[in-house]
Short mmCIF file of the C-alpha atoms (twelve columns), coordinates in Angstrom:
data_MODEL
# 
_entry.id   MODEL 
# 
loop_
_atom_site.group_PDB 
_atom_site.id 
_atom_site.type_symbol 
_atom_site.label_atom_id 
_atom_site.label_alt_id 
_atom_site.label_comp_id 
_atom_site.label_asym_id 
_atom_site.label_seq_id 
_atom_site.Cartn_x 
_atom_site.Cartn_y 
_atom_site.Cartn_z 
_atom_site.pdbx_PDB_model_num 
ATOM 1   C CA . MET A 1   0.000   0.000  0.000   1 
ATOM 2   C CA . SER A 2   1.398   3.388  -1.028  1 
ATOM 3   C CA . GLU A 3   1.928   6.005  1.653   1 
ATOM 4   C CA . ILE A 4   0.916   8.999  -0.484  1 
ATOM 5   C CA . CYS A 5   -0.159  8.565  -4.085  1 
ATOM 6   C CA . LYS A 6   0.464   11.544 -6.380  1 
ATOM 7   C CA . LEU A 7   -1.985  11.997 -9.228  1 
ATOM 8   C CA . ILE A 8   -0.577  13.943 -12.205 1 
ATOM 9   C CA . SER A 9   -2.343  15.148 -15.356 1 
ATOM 10  C CA . VAL A 10  -0.352  15.760 -18.533 1 
ATOM 11  C CA . THR A 11  -2.259  18.413 -20.450 1 
ATOM 12  C CA . ASN A 12  -2.123  21.097 -23.104 1 
ATOM 13  C CA . GLN A 13  -4.947  22.127 -25.411 1 
ATOM 14  C CA . LYS A 14  -2.581  22.223 -28.372 1 
ATOM 15  C CA . GLY A 15  -1.849  19.036 -30.291 1 
ATOM 16  C CA . GLY A 16  1.544   17.651 -31.204 1 
ATOM 17  C CA . VAL A 17  3.303   18.798 -28.046 1 
ATOM 18  C CA . GLY A 18  4.145   15.313 -26.744 1 
ATOM 19  C CA . LYS A 19  1.474   14.715 -24.101 1 
ATOM 20  C CA . THR A 20  1.141   10.993 -24.750 1 
ATOM 21  C CA . THR A 21  4.866   10.301 -25.082 1 
ATOM 22  C CA . THR A 22  5.465   12.294 -21.897 1 
ATOM 23  C CA . ALA A 23  2.829   10.318 -19.959 1 
ATOM 24  C CA . LEU A 24  4.180   7.013  -21.314 1 
ATOM 25  C CA . ASN A 25  7.864   7.658  -20.714 1 
ATOM 26  C CA . LEU A 26  7.449   9.442  -17.387 1 
ATOM 27  C CA . GLY A 27  5.381   6.484  -16.203 1 
ATOM 28  C CA . ALA A 28  7.997   4.019  -17.451 1 
ATOM 29  C CA . ALA A 29  10.824  5.976  -15.785 1 
ATOM 30  C CA . LEU A 30  8.999   6.128  -12.452 1 
ATOM 31  C CA . SER A 31  8.198   2.421  -12.701 1 
ATOM 32  C CA . ALA A 32  11.869  1.637  -13.411 1 
ATOM 33  C CA . SER A 33  12.770  3.534  -10.226 1 
ATOM 34  C CA . GLY A 34  10.652  1.071  -8.260  1 
ATOM 35  C CA . LYS A 35  7.418   3.037  -8.012  1 
ATOM 36  C CA . LYS A 36  3.972   1.560  -8.615  1 
ATOM 37  C CA . VAL A 37  2.488   3.501  -11.517 1 
ATOM 38  C CA . LEU A 38  -0.929  3.590  -13.160 1 
ATOM 39  C CA . LEU A 39  -1.351  5.303  -16.528 1 
ATOM 40  C CA . VAL A 40  -4.831  6.552  -17.431 1 
ATOM 41  C CA . ASP A 41  -5.756  7.115  -21.079 1 
ATOM 42  C CA . ASN A 42  -8.215  10.025 -20.967 1 
ATOM 43  C CA . ASP A 43  -8.381  10.597 -24.722 1 
ATOM 44  C CA . PRO A 44  -11.033 9.051  -27.036 1 
ATOM 45  C CA . GLN A 45  -8.316  8.652  -29.666 1 
ATOM 46  C CA . GLY A 46  -6.683  6.081  -27.387 1 
ATOM 47  C CA . ASN A 47  -3.131  7.018  -28.377 1 
ATOM 48  C CA . LEU A 48  -1.646  5.998  -25.023 1 
ATOM 49  C CA . THR A 49  -3.451  2.654  -25.203 1 
ATOM 50  C CA . ALA A 50  -2.021  2.055  -28.687 1 
ATOM 51  C CA . ALA A 51  1.446   3.222  -27.619 1 
ATOM 52  C CA . LEU A 52  1.490   0.471  -24.999 1 
ATOM 53  C CA . GLY A 53  0.717   -2.171 -27.611 1 
ATOM 54  C CA . PHE A 54  -3.036  -2.566 -27.197 1 
ATOM 55  C CA . THR A 55  -5.642  -2.355 -29.956 1 
ATOM 56  C CA . GLN A 56  -8.146  0.281  -28.815 1 
ATOM 57  C CA . ALA A 57  -11.216 -1.249 -30.450 1 
ATOM 58  C CA . GLU A 58  -10.586 -4.625 -28.789 1 
ATOM 59  C CA . GLN A 59  -10.660 -3.250 -25.238 1 
ATOM 60  C CA . LYS A 60  -13.854 -4.357 -23.526 1 
ATOM 61  C CA . TYR A 61  -13.307 -2.499 -20.247 1 
ATOM 62  C CA . THR A 62  -12.098 1.082  -20.578 1 
ATOM 63  C CA . MET A 63  -12.189 4.540  -19.034 1 
ATOM 64  C CA . ALA A 64  -15.614 4.966  -20.635 1 
ATOM 65  C CA . ASN A 65  -16.999 2.018  -18.645 1 
ATOM 66  C CA . LEU A 66  -15.597 3.458  -15.431 1 
ATOM 67  C CA . LEU A 67  -17.050 6.921  -15.958 1 
ATOM 68  C CA . LEU A 68  -20.494 5.535  -16.797 1 
ATOM 69  C CA . ALA A 69  -20.362 3.142  -13.834 1 
ATOM 70  C CA . ALA A 70  -19.364 6.004  -11.525 1 
ATOM 71  C CA . ILE A 71  -22.396 7.967  -12.742 1 
ATOM 72  C CA . ASP A 72  -25.012 5.208  -12.898 1 
ATOM 73  C CA . TYR A 73  -23.820 2.317  -10.707 1 
ATOM 74  C CA . PRO A 74  -21.337 3.656  -8.144  1 
ATOM 75  C CA . GLU A 75  -22.001 0.630  -5.930  1 
ATOM 76  C CA . ASP A 76  -20.522 -1.605 -8.689  1 
ATOM 77  C CA . LEU A 77  -17.500 0.591  -9.394  1 
ATOM 78  C CA . GLU A 78  -15.005 -1.622 -7.551  1 
ATOM 79  C CA . LEU A 79  -15.853 -4.550 -9.816  1 
ATOM 80  C CA . HIS A 80  -15.421 -2.406 -12.934 1 
ATOM 81  C CA . LEU A 81  -12.090 -1.027 -11.675 1 
ATOM 82  C CA . LYS A 82  -10.592 -4.513 -11.357 1 
ATOM 83  C CA . ARG A 83  -11.621 -5.377 -14.903 1 
ATOM 84  C CA . ALA A 84  -10.360 -2.156 -16.465 1 
ATOM 85  C CA . VAL A 85  -6.758  -2.144 -15.212 1 
ATOM 86  C CA . LEU A 86  -4.317  -3.785 -17.660 1 
ATOM 87  C CA . HIS A 87  -0.758  -4.911 -17.015 1 
ATOM 88  C CA . THR A 88  1.824   -3.715 -19.561 1 
ATOM 89  C CA . GLU A 89  5.314   -4.769 -20.581 1 
ATOM 90  C CA . ALA A 90  6.556   -1.201 -20.092 1 
ATOM 91  C CA . GLY A 91  6.090   -1.521 -16.320 1 
ATOM 92  C CA . PRO A 92  3.119   0.693  -15.399 1 
ATOM 93  C CA . ASN A 93  -0.459  -0.536 -15.353 1 
ATOM 94  C CA . LEU A 94  -2.984  1.055  -17.701 1 
ATOM 95  C CA . ILE A 95  -6.635  2.037  -17.812 1 
ATOM 96  C CA . PRO A 96  -7.213  2.037  -21.595 1 
ATOM 97  C CA . ALA A 97  -9.446  4.216  -23.748 1 
ATOM 98  C CA . ASN A 98  -11.065 4.114  -27.152 1 
ATOM 99  C CA . ARG A 99  -13.704 6.069  -29.046 1 
ATOM 100 C CA . ARG A 100 -16.405 5.035  -26.573 1 
ATOM 101 C CA . LEU A 101 -14.878 7.578  -24.210 1 
ATOM 102 C CA . ALA A 102 -16.452 10.292 -26.381 1 
ATOM 103 C CA . ASP A 103 -19.868 8.814  -25.506 1 
ATOM 104 C CA . ALA A 104 -19.015 9.000  -21.803 1 
ATOM 105 C CA . ALA A 105 -17.908 12.621 -22.290 1 
ATOM 106 C CA . ALA A 106 -21.248 13.372 -23.958 1 
ATOM 107 C CA . ARG A 107 -22.987 11.840 -20.949 1 
ATOM 108 C CA . LEU A 108 -21.022 14.165 -18.676 1 
ATOM 109 C CA . GLN A 109 -22.146 17.107 -20.798 1 
ATOM 110 C CA . VAL A 110 -25.783 16.033 -20.506 1 
ATOM 111 C CA . MET A 111 -25.260 15.747 -16.767 1 
ATOM 112 C CA . GLN A 112 -23.847 19.281 -16.749 1 
ATOM 113 C CA . LEU A 113 -26.563 20.822 -18.926 1 
ATOM 114 C CA . SER A 114 -29.439 19.221 -17.060 1 
ATOM 115 C CA . GLN A 115 -27.926 20.153 -13.698 1 
ATOM 116 C CA . TYR A 116 -28.161 16.486 -12.818 1 
ATOM 117 C CA . ASN A 117 -26.322 17.179 -9.600  1 
ATOM 118 C CA . ALA A 118 -28.246 18.833 -6.805  1 
ATOM 119 C CA . VAL A 119 -27.152 22.338 -5.876  1 
ATOM 120 C CA . GLY A 120 -24.371 22.143 -3.331  1 
ATOM 121 C CA . ASP A 121 -23.829 18.405 -3.866  1 
ATOM 122 C CA . ALA A 122 -20.200 18.554 -4.972  1 
ATOM 123 C CA . GLU A 123 -19.775 14.783 -4.774  1 
ATOM 124 C CA . ARG A 124 -22.255 14.375 -7.625  1 
ATOM 125 C CA . SER A 125 -20.963 17.178 -9.844  1 
ATOM 126 C CA . CYS A 126 -20.110 16.173 -13.405 1 
ATOM 127 C CA . GLU A 127 -16.637 17.677 -13.006 1 
ATOM 128 C CA . LYS A 128 -15.752 15.384 -10.064 1 
ATOM 129 C CA . VAL A 129 -16.764 11.995 -11.491 1 
ATOM 130 C CA . MET A 130 -13.172 11.013 -12.315 1 
ATOM 131 C CA . ASP A 131 -11.972 12.090 -8.891  1 
ATOM 132 C CA . ASN A 132 -14.505 9.759  -7.279  1 
ATOM 133 C CA . LEU A 133 -13.674 6.778  -9.480  1 
ATOM 134 C CA . LEU A 134 -9.885  7.098  -9.134  1 
ATOM 135 C CA . ALA A 135 -9.959  7.625  -5.357  1 
ATOM 136 C CA . PRO A 136 -10.044 3.869  -4.515  1 
ATOM 137 C CA . LEU A 137 -6.964  3.272  -6.718  1 
ATOM 138 C CA . ARG A 138 -4.769  5.728  -4.818  1 
ATOM 139 C CA . ALA A 139 -4.096  3.092  -2.166  1 
ATOM 140 C CA . ASP A 140 -2.519  0.774  -4.771  1 
ATOM 141 C CA . TYR A 141 -0.131  3.161  -6.525  1 
ATOM 142 C CA . ASP A 142 2.621   5.694  -5.891  1 
ATOM 143 C CA . TYR A 143 1.758   7.653  -9.045  1 
ATOM 144 C CA . ILE A 144 -1.317  7.873  -11.253 1 
ATOM 145 C CA . ILE A 145 -0.615  9.723  -14.520 1 
ATOM 146 C CA . ILE A 146 -3.480  10.900 -16.748 1 
ATOM 147 C CA . ASP A 147 -2.928  11.555 -20.446 1 
ATOM 148 C CA . CYS A 148 -5.473  14.210 -21.480 1 
ATOM 149 C CA . GLY A 149 -6.845  14.703 -24.970 1 
ATOM 150 C CA . LEU A 150 -7.605  17.853 -26.935 1 
ATOM 151 C CA . LYS A 151 -11.270 18.313 -27.729 1 
ATOM 152 C CA . GLN A 152 -13.163 16.949 -24.730 1 
ATOM 153 C CA . GLU A 153 -12.712 19.799 -22.278 1 
ATOM 154 C CA . LEU A 154 -14.990 18.251 -19.653 1 
ATOM 155 C CA . LEU A 155 -12.765 15.149 -19.576 1 
ATOM 156 C CA . THR A 156 -9.736  17.393 -19.012 1 
ATOM 157 C CA . VAL A 157 -11.561 19.338 -16.292 1 
ATOM 158 C CA . ASN A 158 -12.361 15.998 -14.624 1 
ATOM 159 C CA . ALA A 159 -8.704  14.985 -14.779 1 
ATOM 160 C CA . LEU A 160 -7.507  18.278 -13.310 1 
ATOM 161 C CA . ALA A 161 -10.191 18.197 -10.622 1 
ATOM 162 C CA . ALA A 162 -8.836  14.781 -9.566  1 
ATOM 163 C CA . SER A 163 -5.137  15.697 -9.758  1 
ATOM 164 C CA . ASP A 164 -2.553  16.842 -7.266  1 
ATOM 165 C CA . TYR A 165 -0.320  18.207 -10.040 1 
ATOM 166 C CA . CYS A 166 -0.321  18.899 -13.752 1 
ATOM 167 C CA . ILE A 167 2.547   18.928 -16.234 1 
ATOM 168 C CA . ILE A 168 2.253   21.181 -19.296 1 
ATOM 169 C CA . PRO A 169 4.295   19.949 -22.285 1 
ATOM 170 C CA . VAL A 170 5.152   22.657 -24.820 1 
ATOM 171 C CA . GLN A 171 6.840   22.052 -28.149 1 
ATOM 172 C CA . ALA A 172 10.091  24.000 -28.356 1 
ATOM 173 C CA . HIS A 173 8.812   26.141 -31.196 1 
ATOM 174 C CA . PHE A 174 7.809   29.784 -30.964 1 
ATOM 175 C CA . LEU A 175 4.160   29.424 -32.029 1 
ATOM 176 C CA . ALA A 176 3.584   26.305 -29.950 1 
ATOM 177 C CA . SER A 177 4.437   28.194 -26.768 1 
ATOM 178 C CA . GLU A 178 1.366   30.338 -27.336 1 
ATOM 179 C CA . GLY A 179 -0.800  27.478 -26.043 1 
ATOM 180 C CA . ILE A 180 0.410   28.066 -22.503 1 
ATOM 181 C CA . PRO A 181 -1.996  30.905 -21.541 1 
ATOM 182 C CA . GLU A 182 -5.057  28.827 -22.509 1 
ATOM 183 C CA . VAL A 183 -4.081  25.837 -20.410 1 
ATOM 184 C CA . LEU A 184 -3.105  28.091 -17.490 1 
ATOM 185 C CA . GLU A 185 -6.549  29.702 -17.661 1 
ATOM 186 C CA . LEU A 186 -8.203  26.268 -17.532 1 
ATOM 187 C CA . VAL A 187 -6.025  25.237 -14.589 1 
ATOM 188 C CA . ARG A 188 -6.920  28.421 -12.686 1 
ATOM 189 C CA . SER A 189 -10.611 27.819 -13.349 1 
ATOM 190 C CA . VAL A 190 -10.373 24.273 -11.957 1 
ATOM 191 C CA . GLN A 191 -8.409  25.515 -8.938  1 
ATOM 192 C CA . THR A 192 -11.074 28.119 -8.211  1 
ATOM 193 C CA . LYS A 193 -14.144 25.965 -8.731  1 
ATOM 194 C CA . PHE A 194 -13.231 22.340 -8.022  1 
ATOM 195 C CA . ASN A 195 -9.716  21.656 -6.762  1 
ATOM 196 C CA . PRO A 196 -7.899  24.392 -4.824  1 
ATOM 197 C CA . ALA A 197 -5.083  21.929 -4.015  1 
ATOM 198 C CA . LEU A 198 -4.111  21.474 -7.700  1 
ATOM 199 C CA . LYS A 199 -0.529  22.590 -8.400  1 
ATOM 200 C CA . ILE A 200 1.341   23.102 -11.656 1 
ATOM 201 C CA . ALA A 201 4.372   20.821 -11.414 1 
ATOM 202 C CA . GLY A 202 5.983   22.604 -14.312 1 
ATOM 203 C CA . ILE A 203 6.218   23.488 -17.980 1 
ATOM 204 C CA . LEU A 204 8.086   20.857 -19.997 1 
ATOM 205 C CA . LEU A 205 9.776   21.781 -23.260 1 
ATOM 206 C CA . THR A 206 9.539   18.903 -25.765 1 
ATOM 207 C CA . MET A 207 11.003  18.182 -29.220 1 
ATOM 208 C CA . TYR A 208 13.976  20.308 -28.208 1 
ATOM 209 C CA . GLN A 209 17.047  20.635 -30.410 1 
ATOM 210 C CA . SER A 210 20.049  21.902 -28.511 1 
ATOM 211 C CA . ARG A 211 21.741  23.553 -31.454 1 
ATOM 212 C CA . PRO A 212 19.055  25.576 -33.276 1 
ATOM 213 C CA . GLN A 213 18.883  29.152 -32.035 1 
ATOM 214 C CA . LEU A 214 15.069  29.103 -32.214 1 
ATOM 215 C CA . CYS A 215 14.744  26.373 -29.590 1 
ATOM 216 C CA . ARG A 216 17.210  28.114 -27.304 1 
ATOM 217 C CA . SER A 217 15.356  31.418 -27.629 1 
ATOM 218 C CA . VAL A 218 12.027  29.729 -26.856 1 
ATOM 219 C CA . ARG A 219 13.512  28.116 -23.769 1 
ATOM 220 C CA . GLU A 220 14.795  31.478 -22.621 1 
ATOM 221 C CA . SER A 221 11.491  33.244 -23.333 1 
ATOM 222 C CA . VAL A 222 9.442   30.584 -21.534 1 
ATOM 223 C CA . GLY A 223 11.760  30.941 -18.570 1 
ATOM 224 C CA . ASP A 224 11.562  34.737 -18.698 1 
ATOM 225 C CA . ILE A 225 7.765   34.846 -18.964 1 
ATOM 226 C CA . TYR A 226 6.776   31.954 -16.709 1 
ATOM 227 C CA . GLY A 227 9.888   31.033 -14.743 1 
ATOM 228 C CA . GLU A 228 9.058   33.327 -11.839 1 
ATOM 229 C CA . ALA A 229 5.492   32.043 -11.447 1 
ATOM 230 C CA . PHE A 230 5.897   28.447 -12.640 1 
ATOM 231 C CA . HIS A 231 8.624   25.872 -12.623 1 
ATOM 232 C CA . VAL A 232 10.210  25.092 -15.990 1 
ATOM 233 C CA . PHE A 233 11.666  21.566 -15.914 1 
ATOM 234 C CA . GLU A 234 15.472  21.579 -15.926 1 
ATOM 235 C CA . GLN A 235 15.995  19.204 -18.842 1 
ATOM 236 C CA . PRO A 236 14.015  19.734 -22.061 1 
ATOM 237 C CA . ILE A 237 13.029  16.563 -23.900 1 
ATOM 238 C CA . GLU A 238 15.540  16.213 -26.718 1 
ATOM 239 C CA . TYR A 239 14.086  15.783 -30.203 1 
ATOM 240 C CA . SER A 240 14.639  12.256 -31.524 1 
ATOM 241 C CA . ILE A 241 12.971  10.192 -34.224 1 
ATOM 242 C CA . LYS A 242 13.209  7.296  -31.745 1 
ATOM 243 C CA . VAL A 243 10.608  9.004  -29.551 1 
ATOM 244 C CA . ALA A 244 8.216   9.043  -32.491 1 
ATOM 245 C CA . GLU A 245 8.989   5.415  -33.357 1 
ATOM 246 C CA . CYS A 246 8.660   3.796  -29.929 1 
ATOM 247 C CA . PRO A 247 4.832   4.102  -29.618 1 
ATOM 248 C CA . ALA A 248 4.445   2.222  -32.912 1 
ATOM 249 C CA . ALA A 249 6.533   -0.542 -31.354 1 
ATOM 250 C CA . GLY A 250 4.361   -0.547 -28.220 1 
ATOM 251 C CA . GLN A 251 7.367   0.330  -26.063 1 
ATOM 252 C CA . SER A 252 8.695   3.132  -23.925 1 
ATOM 253 C CA . ILE A 253 11.874  4.889  -25.029 1 
ATOM 254 C CA . PHE A 254 13.732  2.952  -22.310 1 
ATOM 255 C CA . ASP A 255 12.914  -0.374 -23.957 1 
ATOM 256 C CA . TYR A 256 13.182  0.877  -27.529 1 
ATOM 257 C CA . SER A 257 16.361  2.969  -27.332 1 
ATOM 258 C CA . PRO A 258 17.593  3.242  -23.727 1 
ATOM 259 C CA . LYS A 259 20.762  5.222  -24.549 1 
ATOM 260 C CA . ASN A 260 18.934  7.796  -26.646 1 
ATOM 261 C CA . ALA A 261 19.230  11.457 -25.563 1 
ATOM 262 C CA . ALA A 262 15.446  11.605 -25.067 1 
ATOM 263 C CA . ALA A 263 15.658  8.693  -22.617 1 
ATOM 264 C CA . LEU A 264 18.110  10.708 -20.538 1 
ATOM 265 C CA . SER A 265 15.700  13.671 -20.689 1 
ATOM 266 C CA . TYR A 266 12.771  11.602 -19.431 1 
ATOM 267 C CA . ARG A 267 14.881  10.153 -16.618 1 
ATOM 268 C CA . SER A 268 15.697  13.717 -15.562 1 
ATOM 269 C CA . LEU A 269 11.980  14.586 -15.645 1 
ATOM 270 C CA . ALA A 270 11.204  11.554 -13.479 1 
ATOM 271 C CA . GLU A 271 13.864  12.612 -10.961 1 
ATOM 272 C CA . GLU A 272 12.224  16.017 -10.648 1 
ATOM 273 C CA . VAL A 273 8.777   14.464 -10.284 1 
ATOM 274 C CA . LEU A 274 10.103  12.198 -7.537  1 
ATOM 275 C CA . ARG A 275 11.108  15.347 -5.639  1 
ATOM 276 C CA . LEU A 276 7.624   16.861 -5.738  1 
ATOM 277 C CA . GLY A 277 6.260   17.536 -2.261  1 
# 
């Protein structure tokens, strides 16, 4: 039984910034350090599920089942939780996702629009469903890492409302860094309305090339603009084609190319996460 489980969401409302690869490889690095890790695929595209070698459409028990059970049959949730958790070769366990998660997100929206929850009944609010369903799993893990998608904002709000921390990956490219204000606004909204204990663990630069001046200038500008208010992780994730290849192989970077520069970057990220209070 874990002493204190830390729940971390990996989120940015821009695509192509490395959310899924960050969730996968951070989870694998923490697992390699001896921690019990659960990865949660919170994206109807199921990219994290596929990256761990599973076919999304073949998964019978997924995050969608858990959300719907938490809404309709909370007394049966424990049974659904046991069925939904998969064991992976990369080390961490996984709650998979597929396109059915979009149906569960639509159900959350209906719940929100119809004010399904009674006024003042925070435990039944549509934004706290994921918090309620993940709570029993905290006793079994040191870290639970949620990979958030792009379009289903209510799913992301649920993830942030359940989380202790969030990590914001940002592609080391000038235009990509513009996504930071939007995600910070969403985080502040969740802190105000649903989860005042939520902290930003840091901004993580991804797809970083040490030599190009553009990447260096973006790193400096991110540090200048946000470094005072938010932590910027010490080691950017080095750009490598191996990082793009490893999900297709159903492996983490540590299994696929353990000596790659990106593997060293993700180990550094894991070391910083291990130091979180």
